[in-house]
N, C-alpha and C positions, 0 to 999 in steps of 0.2 A: 878771284879763284885761281887765275893763271899767272899771278905775279904782276909786277909793274909793267905797264905798257911801254914798249920802246918808243923813243921820240919820233922815229921815222914812220910809225904806224898811227900816231895820234891824229894827224890830219885826215888820212883815209877813213879811220874809224868814225871821226866826227862827221865826215861827209855822209857816210852810211847811216849814222844815227839821224841826221837832219832829213835825209831822204825818207827814212822810215816814218819819221814824224809827219812829213808831208803826205805820205800815202795813207796814214791813219786818218788824217783830216779828209782826204778824198773819199775813202771808204765810208766814213761817218756821214759825209754829205749825201752819198747815194742811199745809205740806209735811212737817213732822215726823210729824203724825198719819197722813198718807198712807203714809209710809215704815214707821212702826210697824205699821200694820194690814196692810201687804203683806209684812211680815217682811223689809224691805229696809234697816232702820236699821243702819248700820255702826258698830262700836265699835272703837277702837284702844286696847287695854288696855296700860298701863305702870304701873310702881310710882312713886308720887310722894308728896310731903309735903302732906297736906290742910291743915295749918296755914298753910303758905306760900301755897297757893292761896286760902284763905279771906281772908287778909290782903290779897292782891292784889285780890280782888273788892271788899272793903270800901273799899280805897283808891280804886278806880275810881268807886264810887257815892257816896262821902262828900260830894262837892260837891252832889249832888242832895239828900242828906239835910239838909245844912246850909242849902241854898237854901230848903228848906221850913220852916226854923226848928226842926227836930227835933234832939235831942241823940243822939249815938251812943256806945255803949261796946262795947269788944271784949274779951272774956275768952278769948283764944285761947292754947292750951297753950305752956308755956315750952320744950318740946322737940318735935322732929318727930313727926308722927303719919302713918305711911306706910300707904297703901292701894293696892290695884290697881284701876285704872279708866281710863276715857277722860277725860283732863284737860278737854278742851273741853266734854264733856257735863256733867261735874260742875260746872264753872265756870258753865255756862248755868243749871243748877238753882239754885245759890247766888244768882246774879244775879237769877233770877226771884223767889225768896223775898224777897230784899231789896227789889226793885222793888215787890212786892205790899205789903210793910210800909210803904214810903214812900207809896204811893197811898192806903192805907186807914188812915193815921195822921194825922189833921188837926193834932194837937198832941201833944207829949210826947216819947217816946224810943223808940229801937230798940236792943236788946242782942243781940249775936252771941256765942255761946259754943261752944266745941269741947272735948270731953273724950274721953279714951280709957279704955275699960273693958277693961283687959288680962286680967281674969279670964274674960270672955266673948268676948274678941278682937273688940271692936266700937269704932268711933269714932262719937260722937254729936254732931252739929251742931244747934244750936238758934238760931232767929231769933225773938226775942220783941219785941212792940210794945205800945204803950199805946193802940192804935187802936180802931176801931169794933166789934171783936169779931165773933163768929159765933154765931148761934142754935144751940142743941143739935140741933134737927131738921135743920139744914142740913149739919152736919159729915159725916154718913154719905155724902152725895152730892157733897161738894166736889171729890173727885178723879175724878169722872166727866166724860165729854165734854160740853162746852157747859153745864156746871153752874156757876152763879154764885149768890151770896147774893142775896136778894130786892131789897135796896136798893143793890147793888154799883154800879149805873149812876150813882148820885148822886156817887160818888167817882172812877169810871173808866169813862167813856162808851165807850171803844174796846175794853174787855175782851171776849175771845171765849169765855172759859170753857174754854180749851184748855190754858193754861200748866201748871196743876197736874196735869191728866191726862197731859200729855207728861212732866212731872217724875216722876210715879208710875211710868210705863212704863220710863223710863230707869233709875230707881233699882232697879226690879224686875230689869232686865237685868244690874245689878251685884250681884244677890243681896242687896240691902238692902231697907229699907222707909222710908216717909215717912208722917208723920201730923201731925195738928194737935190742939191743946188750947185751949179758950177757955171762960171762965166766962159767956159770953153777950154780948149787945149792950152796947157801950160799955165793955167790960171787957178789951179787947185780946185778942191771941191769940199762941200760940207754935207755930211749925212746927218739926218735928224730922226729921232725916235720919240714919239709922243705916246704917253701912257696915262691911264686914269689914276688920279690920286685917291687914296683911301679916305 
């Protein structure tokens, strides 16, 4: 509407845009916590292919991964893995886990895997990174409200400590579970999401 943006304004406008996007995420986290605690979070359950959804989320965040100079590999199933759930909520959770991996991985790689355990009727998604890792004493508190690793602010100043709490509550509403494994600081971490197969 106002003509071409002068070159000297592109960087400040881009910074403002990114800050606005971060604030939207923060506001949504607080709104989601409020809905969860009041029992007003709504879920629209349908049957869908978790493989296709995972590939879609990876495709959307891949430019952010590459922009940071990280490599990404995707080991997603050769055939559909159907689950029953709220597509939007599961997409949000996968996106949250990938965003966290990007933020807390200064260099190296991110690996996304999805397997189906037909014996136990479970789908297991994992997001593994070579990032800063998590101290053993932090892991039991990581999915609590406002919980963040001690040095998390070094890598993500705007984090609220709500994303993983929201993800845990949403996964619980799907009858699934979410957890993390890490060998400690500087040794990366792997987040897992387990959901029922249809």
